[in-house]
N, CA, C and O of each residue as an XYZ file, in Angstrom:
300
protein
N      -8.330     20.494      8.796
C      -8.854     19.701      7.453
C      -7.512     18.726      6.648
O      -6.552     19.084      5.965
N      -7.893     17.648      7.013
C      -6.941     16.991      6.734
C      -6.766     16.810      4.831
O      -7.668     17.089      4.041
N      -5.658     16.389      4.523
C      -5.651     16.327      2.547
C      -4.975     14.905      2.013
O      -4.156     14.167      2.560
N      -5.481     14.839      1.038
C      -5.737     13.087      0.701
C      -3.892     13.284     -0.454
O      -3.301     14.109     -1.152
N      -3.778     12.142     -0.025
C      -2.327     12.148     -1.228
C      -2.540     10.823     -1.967
O      -3.149      9.857     -1.506
N      -2.040     10.890     -3.007
C      -1.638      9.390     -3.646
C      -0.671      9.250     -4.069
O      -0.075     10.012     -4.830
N      -0.125      7.622     -3.397
C       0.768      7.353     -3.890
C       1.078      5.948     -4.362
O       0.560      5.013     -3.751
N       1.581      5.799     -5.012
C       1.865      4.275     -5.885
C       3.003      3.539     -5.310
O       4.127      4.014     -5.472
N       2.885      2.671     -4.797
C       3.982      1.826     -4.381
C       4.272      0.597     -5.120
O       3.300      0.104     -5.690
N       5.266      0.061     -5.225
C       6.027     -1.220     -5.805
C       6.005     -2.088     -5.119
O       6.575     -1.999     -4.031
N       5.270     -3.374     -5.535
C       5.193     -4.367     -4.183
C       5.819     -5.808     -4.765
O       5.529     -6.067     -5.933
N       6.370     -6.438     -4.289
C       7.153     -7.836     -4.716
C       6.732     -8.727     -4.259
O       6.505     -8.684     -3.050
N       6.482     -9.749     -4.890
C       5.968    -11.114     -4.331
C       4.539    -11.245     -4.862
O       4.318    -12.173     -5.640
N       3.881    -10.696     -4.640
C       2.462    -10.467     -5.231
C       2.247    -11.844     -6.369
O       3.133    -12.306     -7.088
N       1.203    -12.189     -6.305
C       1.496    -13.718     -7.735
C      -0.043    -14.182     -7.570
O      -0.304    -15.211     -8.194
N      -1.456    -13.424     -6.606
C      -2.585    -14.633     -6.843
C      -3.320    -13.852     -6.122
O      -2.870    -13.155     -5.213
N      -4.752    -13.911     -6.533
C      -5.837    -12.943     -5.747
C      -5.661    -12.716     -4.292
O      -5.828    -11.650     -3.698
N      -5.253    -14.016     -3.729
C      -5.001    -14.059     -2.115
C      -4.070    -12.917     -1.751
O      -4.283    -12.155     -0.809
N      -3.083    -12.856     -2.517
C      -2.027    -11.423     -2.158
C      -2.530    -10.475     -2.727
O      -1.952     -9.411     -2.507
N      -3.181    -10.441     -3.223
C      -4.142     -9.040     -3.688
C      -5.415     -8.470     -1.968
O      -5.690     -7.545     -1.204
N      -5.690     -9.752     -2.283
C      -6.753     -9.351     -0.262
C      -5.655     -8.912      0.619
O      -5.475     -7.728      0.904
N      -4.941     -9.860      1.035
C      -3.372     -9.565      2.098
C      -3.051     -8.150      2.191
O      -3.080     -7.438      3.195
N      -2.585     -7.697      0.401
C      -1.734     -6.235      0.545
C      -3.385     -5.052      0.756
O      -3.323     -3.846      0.995
N      -4.287     -5.611      0.632
C      -5.534     -4.535      0.755
C      -5.847     -4.413      2.366
O      -5.997     -3.424      3.083
N      -5.883     -5.706      2.618
C      -6.119     -5.399      4.110
C      -5.318     -4.909      4.871
O      -5.702     -4.072      5.688
N      -3.726     -5.380      4.789
C      -2.552     -4.386      5.634
C      -2.875     -3.295      5.568
O      -3.089     -2.774      6.662
N      -3.077     -2.405      4.318
C      -2.881     -1.385      4.030
C      -3.912     -0.572      4.609
O      -3.702      0.396      5.340
N      -5.095     -1.028      4.235
C      -6.598     -0.643      5.007
C      -6.821     -0.413      6.128
O      -7.705      0.364      6.490
N      -5.804     -1.260      7.154
C      -6.007     -1.320      8.609
C      -5.138      0.193      9.253
O      -5.049      0.534     10.432
N      -4.726      0.711      8.351
C      -3.902      2.190      8.935
C      -4.639      2.926      8.542
O      -5.222      3.059      7.466
N      -4.621      3.760     10.012
C      -5.135      4.847      9.995
C      -4.918      5.558      8.761
O      -3.865      5.306      8.174
N      -5.802      6.497      8.190
C      -5.654      7.653      7.508
C      -5.634      6.476      5.505
O      -5.407      7.042      4.435
N      -5.826      5.472      5.584
C      -5.810      4.731      4.163
C      -7.671      4.807      3.574
O      -8.736      4.307      3.935
N      -7.333      5.471      2.809
C      -9.114      5.638      1.828
C      -9.239      5.054      0.863
O     -10.264      5.109      0.183
N      -8.344      4.440      0.614
C      -8.549      3.510     -0.742
C      -7.398      3.138     -0.791
O      -6.408      3.790     -0.459
N      -7.459      1.426     -1.455
C      -6.398      0.900     -1.847
C      -6.725     -0.111     -3.038
O      -7.610     -0.963     -3.110
N      -5.679      0.270     -3.996
C      -6.038     -0.092     -5.264
C      -5.133     -0.910     -6.139
O      -4.454     -0.299     -6.965
N      -5.011     -2.597     -6.039
C      -4.061     -2.893     -6.280
C      -4.075     -3.548     -7.774
O      -5.064     -4.091     -8.266
N      -2.537     -3.374     -8.547
C      -2.656     -4.163    -10.007
C      -1.651     -5.085    -10.036
O      -0.471     -4.769    -10.193
N      -2.096     -6.374     -9.875
C      -1.601     -7.469     -9.713
C      -0.794     -7.778    -11.036
O      -0.084     -8.779    -10.945
N      -0.765     -7.190    -12.113
C      -0.383     -7.747    -13.388
C       1.369     -7.027    -13.608
O       2.400     -7.514    -14.071
N       1.073     -5.817    -13.083
C       2.408     -5.148    -12.721
C       2.948     -4.941    -11.207
O       4.008     -4.318    -11.140
N       2.465     -5.303    -10.169
C       2.941     -5.029     -8.814
C       2.797     -3.941     -8.311
O       3.358     -3.745     -7.233
N       2.032     -2.917     -8.895
C       2.220     -1.641     -8.434
C       0.255     -1.453     -7.118
O      -0.807     -2.068     -7.218
N       0.697     -0.358     -6.124
C      -0.420     -0.491     -5.218
C      -0.576      0.946     -5.144
O       0.326      1.709     -4.799
N      -2.184      1.424     -5.603
C      -2.199      2.688     -5.479
C      -3.053      3.286     -4.385
O      -4.222      2.920     -4.508
N      -2.811      4.237     -3.161
C      -3.057      4.469     -1.917
C      -3.665      5.588     -1.706
O      -2.857      6.379     -1.219
N      -4.676      6.043     -1.829
C      -4.811      6.832     -1.270
C      -4.907      7.692      0.631
O      -5.571      7.111      1.490
N      -4.360      8.680      0.884
C      -4.528      8.735      2.166
C      -4.013      9.854      2.815
O      -3.190     10.550      2.220
N      -4.309     10.086      3.751
C      -4.051     11.354      4.365
C      -2.186     11.154      4.600
O      -1.843      9.981      4.743
N      -1.188     12.078      4.635
C       0.378     11.569      4.981
C       0.265     11.957      5.939
O       1.194     11.500      6.604
N      -0.473     12.721      6.662
C      -0.174     13.033      8.418
C      -0.416     12.173      9.192
O      -0.218     12.427     10.380
N      -0.999     10.668      8.762
C      -1.855     10.261      9.541
C      -1.501      8.645      8.927
O      -1.851      7.791      9.741
N      -0.914      8.104      7.728
C      -0.243      7.184      7.436
C       0.726      7.843      5.844
O       0.497      8.488      4.821
N       2.060      7.030      6.658
C       3.114      8.010      5.872
C       3.387      6.563      4.952
O       2.829      5.470      5.048
N       4.361      6.977      4.126
C       4.961      5.679      2.995
C       5.634      4.592      3.668
O       5.745      3.458      3.200
N       6.198      5.084      5.081
C       7.333      4.307      5.690
C       5.842      3.123      6.558
O       5.996      1.908      6.683
N       4.912      3.664      6.893
C       3.904      3.229      7.771
C       3.000      2.106      6.598
O       2.239      1.304      7.138
N       3.082      2.080      5.354
C       2.885      1.450      4.647
C       3.669      0.482      3.878
O       3.174     -0.435      3.223
N       5.074      0.764      4.005
C       6.200     -0.263      3.883
C       6.579     -1.437      4.872
O       7.016     -2.572      4.680
N       6.167     -0.569      6.247
C       6.166     -1.071      7.662
C       4.812     -2.300      7.422
O       5.071     -3.451      7.774
N       3.507     -2.029      6.870
C       3.000     -3.158      7.054
C       2.762     -3.734      5.885
O       1.828     -4.533      5.830
N       3.447     -3.493      4.854
C       3.415     -4.826      4.069
C       5.161     -5.570      4.402
O       5.493     -6.615      3.843
N       5.622     -5.207      4.875
C       6.542     -6.448      5.491
C       6.510     -6.694      6.390
O       7.498     -7.209      6.913
N       5.577     -6.513      6.957
C       4.776     -7.459      8.062
C       4.073     -8.668      7.463
O       4.079     -9.838      7.845
N       3.583     -8.206      6.630
C       2.701     -9.488      5.549
C       3.802    -10.492      4.513
O       3.486    -11.305      3.644
N       4.990    -10.130      4.926
C       5.879    -10.379      3.867
C       6.069    -10.074      2.766
O       6.874    -10.824      2.214
N       5.618     -9.144      2.044
C       6.125     -8.045      0.892
C       7.172     -7.135      0.773
O       6.965     -5.990      1.175
N       8.315     -7.437      0.273
C       9.525     -6.150      0.156
C       7.853     -4.668     -0.693
O       6.730     -4.819     -1.175
N       8.760     -3.490     -0.384
C       7.699     -2.734     -1.213
C       8.241     -1.356     -1.061
O       8.619     -1.104      0.083
N       8.408     -0.144     -2.177
C       8.640      0.651     -2.213
C       8.010      1.771     -2.643
O       6.814      1.668     -2.916
N       8.578      2.875     -2.769
C       7.417      4.111     -3.540
C       7.645      4.076     -4.704
O       8.790      4.466     -4.929
N       7.076      3.779     -5.623
C       7.192      3.622     -7.244
C       8.738      4.499     -7.261
O       9.256      5.239     -6.425
N       9.182      4.028     -8.627
C      10.303      5.340     -8.550
C      11.410      5.442     -7.818
O      12.447      5.956     -8.238
N      11.242      4.909     -6.563
C      12.288      5.240     -5.518
C      13.670      3.759     -5.488
O      14.620      3.817     -4.708
């Protein structure tokens, strides 16, 4: 049985609703991501995911490919 984890990412460079759509699409394509919630005002993204299928590194790489620098919040 898969387990679900919530990860908060800090994402730099988001400034508009198009950025939100790009971030949601990039993360939503990853196998194991169940939900993505972007908060444009504070640059945070909440991701519900199966960590055995979508790792934090996978998410960071997906956002990097879209031109956004990101890291786990608090890191």
